[in-house]
N, C-alpha and C positions, 0 to 999 in steps of 0.2 A: 735265743729268744724269739718267741711270736711279736705277732704284732701289737703294736702300740693300740690302747683303749683308754679314750678322755670318759672320766669317772665322771657324770654328772650331779646334782646338787640328790637328785630324787633317791640313787642309789644310797648315798650316804643315807639319808632321813629313813630309807626302809630298811637299813641295817639294825637303826635303835630304835624304832617305833614298835611295839610289840601287840599292835590291834590287829597286824594283818602277820598273821604267822607266815603265809606263804610267803608272801613278799619279802618278809625279814629273811627267811632262808634263801630265798632265792640272791637276795641284797649279798649276804653273808657269804655264801659260794661264789659270788662275781667276784669283792673284794679278797677274798682268801687266792684265789687262782691266781688273781693279776697280782697281789703280793709275793707269794711264791716264784710263779713267774718272772716277774720285776718288770709287767709289760703295760700299770696302769699308769695314766697320768690324770693329774687335777688341779684344777688353776687355783687362785688363791680369790678369786669370784666365787666359786662354788664353795672354800673353804669359810668365808662369811657367810653365804647365806645357809650353809648347813648350822653353822654356830645359831646365827640369827632366829632360825626355825625351831631348832633342836630344842632352847631354851624360851621360846614364847607359844611353838603350836604344842609340842609336848611337852612342855614343863620339865627339862632336864635341869636339874643343879647346872649352874657356869661352871665350876668347878669339875664335874664330871664330862659334860662338855667340851672342855678344854683337856682333858682326858683323851679324849674320842681325837680331838686334834693332832693332838700329841701321836697318835697312832696311825695315823693317816701319813703320817711320815715316810711312812716305805715306800711313796709314791713320789714317781717326778712331780714338782710341784714349778708350774710356771706362772709368772703376774703376767694379767691381760692387760693392756698397756692402749 
């Protein structure tokens, strides 16, 4: 297993934002690599920020955003206290 990497909100948002294909491809690549290598870490705060930005700024349907959150369960999730 490689070094652990914390994925921030921007990476998750870029992965679903179709307005910049270059950023989207890089974000999807990072997510895929860390999912495969099991080295990704996401906080509950990042998940909340993703849902808010995805549904408000990108106007993604809430059900679709919730599915994305389920997909992110492949990463270790830490609670920020």
